[in-house]
C-alpha positions, 0 to 999 in steps of 0.5 A, a space after each residue: 776844569 780838570 783833565 784826567 791824568 793819562 796813564 802810560 801804557 805798560 812796557 813790553 818788559 812789564 807785560 812780560 812779567 805779568 805774562 810769565 808770572 801767570 804762565 809760571 803759575 800754570 806751569 807749576 800746576 801742569 807739573 803737579 798733575 803730570 807727576 800724579 798722572 805718571 804715578 797713577 793707573 793712567 800711567 801706561 796711557 800717559 807714557 804710551 801717548 808720548 811714544 805714539 808715532 806721528 808722521 815719522 816722529 813720536 808725540 814727544 819728539 814733535 813737542 820737544 823738537 817742534 812746539 818748543 821751536 816756538 819757545 826758543 823763537 820767543 826767547 830769541 825775540 826777547 833777547 834781541 828786543 832787550 839787548 837792542 831797545 830794552 833793559 839790556 840795551 846799554 852796558 850799565 844795565 847789562 852789567 848787574 844781570 850780566 855778571 849775575 848770569 855768568 856766575 849762575 851759570 858757571 858755579 852750578 856747572 863746576 858743582 855738577 862736574 865736582 860730583 860727576 867727575 869719576 863717571 865720564 859718561 854723565 859729565 855730558 849733563 854739566 850744563 843742566 843746572 846752569 839755566 833758570 826758568 823765568 816763568 817758574 821763578 816770576 810765578 813764585 814772585 807773583 805769589 809774594 805780591 807787593 813784598 817784592 819790589 818791582 825793580 827785582 822782578 825786572 833784574 830777575 827777568 833780565 838775568 833769566 834772558 841772559 841765562 836763555 842766551 847762554 843756554 842757547 849758545 851752550 846747546 849750539 855748541 855742545 849739544 850738536 850731533 853729527 852734522 849733514 853739511 848739505 842741510 847746514 849749507 842749505 839752512 845757511 842759504 835760508 838764513 841769508 835770504 831772511 837776512 836780505 829781507 830784514 835788510 830790505 826793510 820787509 816786515 811781512 811776518 807771513 813770509 818770514 814764517 813761511 822760510 822759518 818753517 823751511 829753515 826748521 826742517 833743514 836744521 832738524 835734518 842737519 844735526 843741529 837741534 831743531 829749536 835753534 832754528 826758532 832763535 835764528 829766525 827771531 834774530 832776522 825779525 825786523 825791530 824798526 818801527 813802522 810808520 803804521 805801528 809797532 815793528 814786526 818783532 814787537 807784533 810777533 812777541 805780543 802775539 806769541 807770548 801768551 801761546 807760549 806761556 799758557 799752552 806750549 811750555 805747559 805742554 812740554 812741562 806736562 810731557 816731561 815732568 812725568 816721573 814714575 816714583 816706583 823703584 826710587 828712594 832718598 838714596 837715589 838723590 845721592 847718585 851723581 847726576 840727581 846730586 849734581 843737579 840738586 846742589 848745582 840748582 840750589 846751592 850753585 846758583 844762589 852762590 854764583 848769582 849773589 857772589 858775582 853780583 856782590 863783586 859787580 856792586 863792590 867794584 862799582 859797575 853796578 848798584 843793587 836794584 832800587 828799594 831792595 835789600 840784600 835779604 830780598 836780593 839773595 832770596 831772588 838769587 836762591 829762586 834763580 835755582 828753579 831750573 825746570 824748563 831749560 834744565 829738562 830740555 838740556 837733560 834730554 839733549 845730554 842723555 837722548 838714549 838713556 831713560 834711566 839718566 833722563 829719569 835721573 835728570 828729572 829727580 834732580 831738577 824737580 828736587 832742586 827747583 822745589 827747594 830753590 822755590 821754598 827757600 827763595 819764597 821764605 827769604 822774600 817774606 822776611 821784613 826788609 832791613 836796610 832797603 835803599 830808597 
């Protein structure tokens, strides 16, 4: 009598890849719709709705500071889980995506600085091309199906998670306004309380959420960007597995993932990708901000990711992902130039009072991301040569 083989459930990372890829396809559609609406007769309604004041903040402000806190909460959960119990849990596993992320953040920033060195007021945007949009990039990979080895999708996800960690640190260190020390102190008190709950083994998510909401308000009023409250909360959600099932962190991550991928990030994309093309031309791309962003994303990302990865493999601290060729690996390095969500977000923080510079950032991010997606996908369709088994 034969028994049917039991299939192991997909790992958290595999589920993440699938969900992020699907969310990326939705994000592509939403970005396209935003551009169409922003250049249609409905444009005044679109931009007017975003400026509408609700409970003291504009709709756009609620989206960027409120809804995106959930996005950063999920980012924080993914970082913590992968660092402690996933694809980034050991130094050998961290070596390749870590080196790739380092190069993929440093080289684009240097390129942006090179094109904005003579315009000091735009230098503040140096971090814009340093981020990779994991959902968008995985969405492109999903369109290629089995042409791309799973090992490369895992590598891209791990790289993007470390990339997000770098972006969070950059936001905290370089995009913080004048601090309200009273609010900072109160926020620290809430963090200490959350830490105590974690140490005590409390895993009631409702309690963490209630304190997280208080933390978000205090951080919003402190001068530190409110979305970082989501990251702080994520760090303090317990990862230890309970006798009754998965840990609080895993449960929350599984609950948040579809909401963030299919609702929150698309809403952010729709609200921030809308760019009116009237008055813009090809010469606009040659201005310091959009040129620095375009070349940072398209040129800087592929050079930084591939060069630093080659160094890691060459010195023996890492290996090329299984069943992948160098051509495929380079194609993924090019795809890392899709900056979209995090790049747009950093652009808003860099130039909060200048609509002109925000539009310049949008032009650069959209152009750089589109070229990176097209070229990266083309490279990944090339028949692999010298694939490692």
